C-alpha positions in Angstrom: 0.1 0.0 -0.2 1.2 3.4 -0.8 0.4 6.2 1.7 0.7 10.1 1.6 3.3 11.8 3.6 0.2 13.1 5.5 -1.2 9.5 5.9 2.5 7.9 6.5 3.0 10.9 9.3 2.5 14.5 9.8 6.4 16.3 10.3 6.1 18.1 13.4 7.7 21.5 13.6 8.4 21.2 9.5 9.1 24.9 9.4 11.1 25.9 12.7 13.3 23.1 11.8 13.8 23.0 8.3 14.7 27.0 8.4 17.0 25.7 11.3 19.4 24.6 8.8 19.7 28.0 7.0 19.9 26.0 3.6 22.2 27.2 0.8 20.6 25.9 -2.6 23.9 24.3 -3.5 24.5 23.0 -0.1 24.6 19.0 1.1 22.1 18.2 3.4 21.7 14.8 5.8 18.0 13.8 6.9 18.6 10.8 9.2 15.4 9.8 10.0 13.3 9.7 6.7 10.6 8.5 7.8 7.5 9.8 6.2 9.6 12.4 4.2 7.9 15.4 5.1 11.2 17.4 6.5 13.1 15.8 3.4 10.2 17.5 0.7 10.5 20.3 2.4 14.4 20.4 2.4 14.4 19.8 -1.4 11.9 22.2 -2.2 14.8 24.9 -1.0 17.7 23.3 -2.9 19.0 24.3 -6.2 19.8 22.1 -9.1 24.0 21.7 -7.6 21.8 20.4 -3.8 22.4 17.4 -2.6 20.2 15.4 0.2 21.1 12.1 1.6 17.8 10.3 3.5 18.8 7.3 6.0 15.8 4.9 6.9 16.0 1.5 8.2 12.5 0.6 7.9 11.4 -1.2 4.3 7.9 0.3 4.4 9.7 3.8 3.5 11.2 2.9 0.5 7.5 2.7 -1.0 7.1 6.6 -0.8 10.7 7.9 -1.6 10.9 11.1 -3.4 11.9 10.5 -6.9 14.1 13.5 -7.5 18.2 13.6 -9.0 19.1 15.3 -5.7 18.2 12.8 -3.6 20.0 9.6 -2.1 18.5 6.8 -0.2 20.5 5.1 2.4 18.9 1.8 3.6 20.5 1.8 6.8 20.9 2.6 11.1 22.0 6.4 11.2 24.3 5.2 13.8 26.6 4.4 10.9 26.5 8.4 9.7 30.1 8.6 9.2 30.6 5.6 7.2 27.7 6.1 4.4 28.5 9.5 4.0 32.3 8.6 3.5 31.2 5.9 1.2 28.9 8.7 -0.5 32.8 11.1 -0.7 30.8 13.9 1.4 32.4 12.6 4.6 33.2 16.3 5.1 31.2 18.4 3.7 27.8 18.2 5.1 26.3 21.7 5.4 23.1 20.6 7.5 22.0 17.5 9.7 18.1 16.9 10.4 16.9 14.4 12.9 13.4 13.8 14.0 13.3 11.3 16.9 10.0 10.9 17.1 8.3 7.2 16.1 6.2 7.5 12.6 2.5 8.1 12.9 2.7 5.1 10.4 4.2 3.0 12.7 1.7 3.6 15.9 -1.3 3.2 13.7 -0.4 -0.5 12.0 -0.9 -2.7 14.7 1.0 -5.6 13.2 3.8 -3.7 13.9 3.1 -3.5 17.6 4.3 -0.2 18.5 1.1 0.8 20.3 -1.0 -0.1 23.4 -4.2 0.7 21.6 -4.1 -2.5 19.0 -4.1 -5.9 19.8 -1.0 -7.1 17.6 2.1 -9.3 17.9 4.6 -7.4 20.1 7.1 -6.7 17.2 8.2 -3.1 17.7 11.3 -3.3 15.7 12.4 0.2 13.3 14.1 -2.4 11.0 11.8 -5.6 10.3 15.4 -7.3 8.9 16.5 -7.4 12.5 15.7 -10.3 14.5 15.0 -9.9 17.9 11.3 -8.4 18.4 9.7 -6.9 21.6 8.1 -10.3 22.5 11.6 -12.0 21.9 12.9 -9.3 24.8 9.5 -10.1 27.4 10.0 -14.0 27.2 14.1 -14.2 27.5 15.4 -11.5 29.4 16.1 -11.9 33.1 13.6 -10.4 35.7 17.1 -8.1 36.6 17.9 -7.0 32.9 13.7 -6.5 32.1 13.5 -4.5 35.6 16.9 -2.2 34.5 15.3 -1.3 31.3 11.7 -0.2 32.6 13.5 1.8 34.9 16.1 3.7 32.6 13.8 3.6 29.8 10.6 4.2 30.9 11.2 6.0 34.4 9.3 3.5 35.9 9.2 3.2 40.1 7.3 0.0 39.6 10.0 -1.4 37.6 11.0 -4.3 39.8 7.5 -5.3 40.6 6.4 -5.3 36.9 9.7 -7.6 35.9 8.6 -10.0 38.5 5.0 -10.4 36.9 6.5 -10.7 34.0 8.8 -13.4 34.6 6.0 -15.3 36.5 3.5 -15.1 33.9 5.7 -16.2 31.2 6.3 -19.3 33.0 2.3 -20.2 32.0 2.0 -18.6 28.8 4.4 -17.0 26.6 4.2 -13.0 26.0 2.9 -12.7 22.1 0.7 -10.2 21.7 -0.1 -6.6 23.4 -3.2 -7.8 24.8 -1.2 -10.7 26.8 1.0 -7.8 27.9 -1.9 -5.4 28.9 -3.7 -8.2 30.9 -0.1 -8.7 32.8 -0.2 -5.0 33.4 -3.7 -4.1 34.8 -2.8 -4.4 38.6 -0.4 -1.9 37.8 -2.4 0.7 36.4 -3.7 3.5 38.1 -7.1 4.9 36.7 -5.6 8.3 36.5 -2.5 7.4 34.4 -3.2 4.5 32.1 -2.2 5.8 29.1 1.3 7.9 30.6 2.0 4.2 32.4 1.4 2.1 29.2 3.3 4.7 27.1 6.4 4.6 29.2 6.2 0.4 29.1 6.1 0.7 25.3 8.8 3.2 24.9 11.2 1.7 27.4 11.0 -2.0 25.0 10.9 -0.2 21.8 14.2 2.2 23.2 16.0 -1.7 24.5 15.1 -3.6 21.1 16.1 -0.7 18.5 19.1 0.1 21.0 17.7 3.7 20.6 20.3 5.7 23.2 23.6 4.3 22.0 22.4 4.7 18.3 21.5 8.5 18.8 25.0 8.7 20.9 27.0 7.6 17.9 25.1 9.2 15.2 25.7 12.2 17.3 29.4 12.1 17.6 29.9 11.5 14.0 28.1 15.1 13.5 31.4 16.2 14.5 33.0 14.6 11.6 31.1 15.3 8.9 29.6 18.8 9.4 31.7 21.4 7.8 32.4 24.6 10.1 29.5 26.5 10.1 27.0 23.7 9.4 24.2 23.0 11.4 22.4 20.4 13.4 19.0 20.5 14.1 16.9 17.7 16.4 13.6 17.0 17.6 13.1 15.1 20.7 9.8 13.6 22.4 11.1 12.6 25.7 13.1 13.4 28.4 15.8 10.5 28.1 17.1 11.5 24.3 16.5 15.7 25.2 19.0 15.2 28.2 21.6 13.7 25.4 20.6 15.9 22.9 21.1 19.2 25.1 24.0 17.7 27.0 26.1 17.0 23.6 25.3 20.6 22.1 26.4 22.7 25.1 29.2 20.6 26.0 30.0 17.8 23.3 29.9 15.1 25.9 26.9 13.0 26.8 27.3 13.8 30.6 26.7 17.5 30.5 30.7 18.2 31.6 31.6 21.3 31.1 35.2 21.7 30.2 36.9 25.1 30.5 40.3 26.5 28.8 43.2 28.2 30.8 41.0 31.4 30.9 37.8 29.7 31.8 36.3 29.7 28.4 33.6 26.8 27.7 35.5 24.0 25.4 32.4 23.2 23.1 32.3 21.9 19.4 29.1 23.6 18.8 27.3 27.0 19.4 23.8 26.9 20.3 21.3 28.8 17.9 18.5 28.6 20.2 19.2 29.4 23.9 15.8 28.4 24.9 14.1 25.0 23.5 11.3 25.3 20.9 8.3 23.7 21.1 5.0 23.6 18.8 2.8 26.1 19.2 -1.0 25.2 20.3 -2.5 25.3 16.9 0.1 22.3 15.6 -0.9 20.4 18.9 -4.0 20.8 18.3 -3.7 19.7 14.3 -1.2 17.1 15.3 -1.5 15.8 18.9 1.8 13.6 19.0 3.5 16.8 18.8 2.6 17.4 22.3 6.1 16.5 23.7 8.2 17.8 20.8 11.4 19.9 21.6 14.0 21.4 18.9 17.3 22.3 19.5 19.3 23.8 17.3 23.6 24.0 17.1 26.2 25.3 14.6 29.5 23.6 14.5 32.2 26.1 15.2 35.0 26.9 13.1 
Protein backbone atom coordinates (compact mmCIF):
# COMPACT_ATOMS: atom_id res chain seq x y z
CA UNK A 1 0.00 0.00 0.00
CA UNK A 2 1.33 3.43 -0.94
CA UNK A 3 0.87 6.13 1.68
CA UNK A 4 0.75 9.86 1.17
CA UNK A 5 3.08 11.93 3.35
CA UNK A 6 0.12 13.10 5.44
CA UNK A 7 -1.36 9.68 6.11
CA UNK A 8 2.04 8.09 6.72
CA UNK A 9 3.46 10.72 9.05
CA UNK A 10 2.76 14.37 9.84
CA UNK A 11 6.11 16.18 10.13
CA UNK A 12 6.53 18.00 13.46
CA UNK A 13 7.86 21.57 13.76
CA UNK A 14 8.41 21.50 9.99
CA UNK A 15 9.03 25.20 9.26
CA UNK A 16 11.01 25.80 12.45
CA UNK A 17 13.33 22.83 11.96
CA UNK A 18 13.97 23.28 8.23
CA UNK A 19 14.53 27.03 8.72
CA UNK A 20 17.02 26.10 11.45
CA UNK A 21 19.20 24.40 8.83
CA UNK A 22 19.72 27.75 7.05
CA UNK A 23 19.69 25.95 3.71
CA UNK A 24 22.08 27.03 0.99
CA UNK A 25 20.72 26.12 -2.48
CA UNK A 26 23.96 24.36 -3.47
CA UNK A 27 24.51 22.74 -0.05
CA UNK A 28 24.69 19.10 1.03
CA UNK A 29 22.20 18.01 3.71
CA UNK A 30 21.30 14.83 5.56
CA UNK A 31 17.92 13.79 6.96
CA UNK A 32 18.93 10.92 9.25
CA UNK A 33 15.29 10.03 10.01
CA UNK A 34 13.55 10.04 6.61
CA UNK A 35 10.31 8.42 7.88
CA UNK A 36 7.38 9.87 5.97
CA UNK A 37 9.69 12.24 4.11
CA UNK A 38 8.03 15.49 5.27
CA UNK A 39 11.24 17.20 6.34
CA UNK A 40 13.13 15.84 3.33
CA UNK A 41 10.59 17.21 0.85
CA UNK A 42 10.72 20.64 2.52
CA UNK A 43 14.52 20.62 2.23
CA UNK A 44 14.37 19.61 -1.46
CA UNK A 45 12.03 22.55 -2.14
CA UNK A 46 14.75 24.90 -0.91
CA UNK A 47 17.67 23.25 -2.74
CA UNK A 48 18.97 24.33 -6.13
CA UNK A 49 20.00 22.02 -8.98
CA UNK A 50 23.46 21.46 -7.46
CA UNK A 51 22.16 20.73 -3.95
CA UNK A 52 22.14 17.23 -2.46
CA UNK A 53 20.07 15.51 0.21
CA UNK A 54 20.83 12.14 1.76
CA UNK A 55 17.92 10.44 3.56
CA UNK A 56 18.51 7.64 6.09
CA UNK A 57 15.99 4.99 7.14
CA UNK A 58 16.18 1.31 8.07
CA UNK A 59 12.45 0.61 7.70
CA UNK A 60 11.57 -1.19 4.45
CA UNK A 61 8.09 0.42 4.47
CA UNK A 62 9.46 3.90 3.70
CA UNK A 63 10.94 2.75 0.40
CA UNK A 64 7.45 2.77 -1.11
CA UNK A 65 7.28 6.56 -1.03
CA UNK A 66 10.75 7.97 -1.66
CA UNK A 67 10.91 11.23 -3.63
CA UNK A 68 11.70 10.82 -7.31
CA UNK A 69 14.38 13.50 -7.41
CA UNK A 70 17.91 13.33 -8.83
CA UNK A 71 19.16 15.44 -5.89
CA UNK A 72 17.98 12.85 -3.35
CA UNK A 73 20.00 9.79 -2.32
CA UNK A 74 18.35 7.18 -0.10
CA UNK A 75 20.54 5.40 2.45
CA UNK A 76 19.05 2.14 3.67
CA UNK A 77 20.75 1.96 7.04
CA UNK A 78 20.90 2.96 10.69
CA UNK A 79 21.91 6.56 11.32
CA UNK A 80 24.44 5.30 13.88
CA UNK A 81 26.69 4.62 10.86
CA UNK A 82 26.39 8.19 9.57
CA UNK A 83 30.13 8.71 9.07
CA UNK A 84 30.66 5.38 7.25
CA UNK A 85 27.84 6.06 4.78
CA UNK A 86 28.90 9.64 4.16
CA UNK A 87 32.46 8.48 3.55
CA UNK A 88 31.13 5.88 1.10
CA UNK A 89 29.32 8.66 -0.78
CA UNK A 90 32.51 10.79 -0.63
CA UNK A 91 30.93 13.67 1.30
CA UNK A 92 32.25 12.77 4.77
CA UNK A 93 33.41 16.29 5.69
CA UNK A 94 31.26 18.38 3.36
CA UNK A 95 27.84 18.35 5.08
CA UNK A 96 26.11 21.73 5.53
CA UNK A 97 23.32 20.50 7.78
CA UNK A 98 21.86 17.45 9.51
CA UNK A 99 18.28 17.05 10.71
CA UNK A 100 16.95 14.33 13.03
CA UNK A 101 13.31 13.90 14.03
CA UNK A 102 13.55 11.23 16.72
CA UNK A 103 9.82 10.55 16.92
CA UNK A 104 8.20 7.27 15.92
CA UNK A 105 6.16 7.85 12.76
CA UNK A 106 2.36 7.89 12.87
CA UNK A 107 2.45 4.96 10.45
CA UNK A 108 4.24 2.81 13.03
CA UNK A 109 1.79 3.68 15.79
CA UNK A 110 -1.23 3.14 13.55
CA UNK A 111 -0.17 -0.20 12.05
CA UNK A 112 -1.28 -2.86 14.53
CA UNK A 113 0.99 -5.61 13.18
CA UNK A 114 4.08 -3.50 14.01
CA UNK A 115 3.20 -3.69 17.73
CA UNK A 116 4.26 -0.12 18.63
CA UNK A 117 0.95 0.93 20.18
CA UNK A 118 -1.07 -0.35 23.12
CA UNK A 119 -4.24 0.77 21.32
CA UNK A 120 -4.37 -2.31 19.07
CA UNK A 121 -3.92 -6.00 19.62
CA UNK A 122 -1.13 -7.46 17.53
CA UNK A 123 2.15 -9.30 17.80
CA UNK A 124 4.68 -7.58 20.07
CA UNK A 125 7.19 -6.59 17.43
CA UNK A 126 8.39 -2.94 17.73
CA UNK A 127 11.33 -3.33 15.34
CA UNK A 128 12.17 -0.20 13.36
CA UNK A 129 14.06 -2.46 11.01
CA UNK A 130 11.89 -5.47 10.17
CA UNK A 131 14.99 -7.21 8.81
CA UNK A 132 16.47 -7.49 12.32
CA UNK A 133 15.66 -10.56 14.39
CA UNK A 134 14.90 -9.55 17.99
CA UNK A 135 11.32 -8.45 18.76
CA UNK A 136 9.59 -7.08 21.86
CA UNK A 137 8.18 -10.57 22.50
CA UNK A 138 11.72 -11.98 22.48
CA UNK A 139 12.80 -9.45 25.09
CA UNK A 140 9.81 -10.13 27.34
CA UNK A 141 10.20 -13.90 27.12
CA UNK A 142 13.98 -14.30 27.36
CA UNK A 143 15.48 -11.44 29.40
CA UNK A 144 16.20 -12.05 33.07
CA UNK A 145 14.01 -10.40 35.68
CA UNK A 146 16.88 -8.05 36.60
CA UNK A 147 17.44 -7.04 32.95
CA UNK A 148 13.75 -6.30 32.46
CA UNK A 149 13.67 -4.23 35.65
CA UNK A 150 16.68 -2.21 34.43
CA UNK A 151 15.00 -1.55 31.07
CA UNK A 152 11.75 -0.33 32.64
CA UNK A 153 13.59 1.82 35.17
CA UNK A 154 16.20 3.29 32.81
CA UNK A 155 14.18 3.70 29.61
CA UNK A 156 10.63 4.01 30.95
CA UNK A 157 11.49 5.81 34.21
CA UNK A 158 9.00 3.54 35.98
CA UNK A 159 9.09 3.41 39.78
CA UNK A 160 7.45 -0.02 39.84
CA UNK A 161 10.08 -1.48 37.51
CA UNK A 162 11.09 -4.37 39.79
CA UNK A 163 7.53 -5.45 40.58
CA UNK A 164 6.63 -5.19 36.91
CA UNK A 165 9.60 -7.36 35.87
CA UNK A 166 8.68 -9.93 38.51
CA UNK A 167 5.07 -10.12 37.29
CA UNK A 168 6.22 -10.58 33.69
CA UNK A 169 8.69 -13.36 34.47
CA UNK A 170 6.04 -15.20 36.51
CA UNK A 171 3.40 -14.81 33.81
CA UNK A 172 5.65 -16.13 31.03
CA UNK A 173 6.20 -19.35 32.97
CA UNK A 174 2.50 -20.09 32.47
CA UNK A 175 2.10 -18.70 28.95
CA UNK A 176 4.44 -17.00 26.50
CA UNK A 177 3.88 -13.25 26.07
CA UNK A 178 3.21 -12.87 22.34
CA UNK A 179 0.65 -10.12 21.76
CA UNK A 180 -0.22 -6.62 22.96
CA UNK A 181 -3.26 -8.05 24.78
CA UNK A 182 -1.08 -10.64 26.54
CA UNK A 183 1.08 -7.81 27.87
CA UNK A 184 -1.85 -5.56 28.81
CA UNK A 185 -3.45 -8.34 30.86
CA UNK A 186 -0.25 -8.67 32.93
CA UNK A 187 0.01 -4.91 33.35
CA UNK A 188 -3.59 -4.39 34.56
CA UNK A 189 -2.83 -4.57 38.32
CA UNK A 190 -0.19 -1.83 37.94
CA UNK A 191 -2.36 0.67 36.08
CA UNK A 192 -3.75 3.60 38.03
CA UNK A 193 -7.13 4.84 36.80
CA UNK A 194 -6.04 8.39 36.07
CA UNK A 195 -2.60 7.56 34.60
CA UNK A 196 -3.32 4.59 32.37
CA UNK A 197 -2.09 6.12 29.08
CA UNK A 198 1.06 7.57 30.63
CA UNK A 199 1.99 4.30 32.32
CA UNK A 200 1.42 2.21 29.19
CA UNK A 201 3.32 4.72 27.06
CA UNK A 202 6.30 4.42 29.44
CA UNK A 203 6.25 0.61 29.28
CA UNK A 204 6.04 0.55 25.48
CA UNK A 205 8.68 3.29 25.18
CA UNK A 206 11.11 1.28 27.33
CA UNK A 207 10.66 -1.85 25.22
CA UNK A 208 10.98 0.05 21.94
CA UNK A 209 14.19 1.78 23.05
CA UNK A 210 15.72 -1.55 24.09
CA UNK A 211 14.77 -3.43 20.92
CA UNK A 212 16.10 -0.72 18.62
CA UNK A 213 19.09 0.22 20.83
CA UNK A 214 17.93 3.81 20.44
CA UNK A 215 20.04 5.57 23.06
CA UNK A 216 23.36 4.12 21.92
CA UNK A 217 22.47 4.68 18.25
CA UNK A 218 21.63 8.33 19.02
CA UNK A 219 24.95 8.86 20.81
CA UNK A 220 26.92 7.32 17.94
CA UNK A 221 25.10 9.43 15.36
CA UNK A 222 25.69 12.63 17.35
CA UNK A 223 29.41 11.88 17.67
CA UNK A 224 29.58 11.34 13.91
CA UNK A 225 28.08 14.79 13.26
CA UNK A 226 31.36 16.28 14.48
CA UNK A 227 33.20 14.37 11.75
CA UNK A 228 30.87 15.07 8.84
CA UNK A 229 29.62 18.64 9.42
CA UNK A 230 31.55 21.51 7.87
CA UNK A 231 32.51 24.41 10.16
CA UNK A 232 29.34 26.51 10.31
CA UNK A 233 27.20 23.44 9.54
CA UNK A 234 23.92 23.12 11.42
CA UNK A 235 22.63 20.27 13.60
CA UNK A 236 18.84 20.26 14.08
CA UNK A 237 17.25 17.69 16.40
CA UNK A 238 13.64 17.12 17.50
CA UNK A 239 13.26 14.97 20.64
CA UNK A 240 10.14 13.55 22.32
CA UNK A 241 11.13 12.34 25.77
CA UNK A 242 13.49 13.43 28.53
CA UNK A 243 16.06 10.65 28.02
CA UNK A 244 16.94 11.57 24.44
CA UNK A 245 16.48 15.31 25.03
CA UNK A 246 19.02 15.24 27.86
CA UNK A 247 21.56 13.53 25.58
CA UNK A 248 21.02 16.07 22.77
CA UNK A 249 21.03 19.07 25.12
CA UNK A 250 24.26 18.00 26.82
CA UNK A 251 25.96 17.19 23.53
CA UNK A 252 25.12 20.54 21.96
CA UNK A 253 26.13 22.42 25.09
CA UNK A 254 29.35 20.61 26.04
CA UNK A 255 30.25 18.15 23.26
CA UNK A 256 29.70 15.18 25.61
CA UNK A 257 26.66 13.28 26.88
CA UNK A 258 27.20 13.80 30.59
CA UNK A 259 27.01 17.60 30.31
CA UNK A 260 30.52 17.86 31.76
CA UNK A 261 31.76 21.40 31.10
CA UNK A 262 35.41 21.67 30.07
CA UNK A 263 37.14 25.06 30.20
CA UNK A 264 40.36 26.42 28.80
CA UNK A 265 43.02 28.28 30.81
CA UNK A 266 40.95 31.48 30.66
CA UNK A 267 37.72 29.83 31.80
CA UNK A 268 36.08 29.73 28.37
CA UNK A 269 33.81 26.72 27.86
CA UNK A 270 35.32 24.30 25.36
CA UNK A 271 32.53 23.01 23.15
CA UNK A 272 32.39 22.13 19.44
CA UNK A 273 28.97 23.76 18.99
CA UNK A 274 27.37 27.16 19.27
CA UNK A 275 23.71 26.90 20.34
CA UNK A 276 21.36 28.76 17.98
CA UNK A 277 18.27 28.69 20.19
CA UNK A 278 19.09 29.40 23.83
CA UNK A 279 15.55 28.39 24.75
CA UNK A 280 14.13 25.10 23.50
CA UNK A 281 11.53 25.45 20.70
CA UNK A 282 8.18 23.69 21.22
CA UNK A 283 5.15 23.38 18.91
CA UNK A 284 2.56 26.18 19.00
CA UNK A 285 -0.95 25.40 20.25
CA UNK A 286 -2.37 25.25 16.70
CA UNK A 287 0.10 22.51 15.74
CA UNK A 288 -0.67 20.47 18.87
CA UNK A 289 -4.40 20.71 18.08
CA UNK A 290 -3.76 19.62 14.50
CA UNK A 291 -1.30 16.88 15.48
CA UNK A 292 -1.58 15.81 19.16
CA UNK A 293 1.52 13.62 18.82
CA UNK A 294 3.63 16.77 18.53
CA UNK A 295 2.73 17.66 22.14
CA UNK A 296 6.02 16.50 23.67
CA UNK A 297 8.33 17.63 20.85
CA UNK A 298 11.38 19.81 21.63
CA UNK A 299 13.56 21.35 18.95
CA UNK A 300 17.24 22.19 19.50
CA UNK A 301 19.55 23.78 16.93
CA UNK A 302 23.33 24.16 17.07
CA UNK A 303 26.09 25.25 14.71
CA UNK A 304 29.49 23.60 14.49
CA UNK A 305 32.23 26.04 15.43
CA UNK A 306 35.08 26.82 13.03
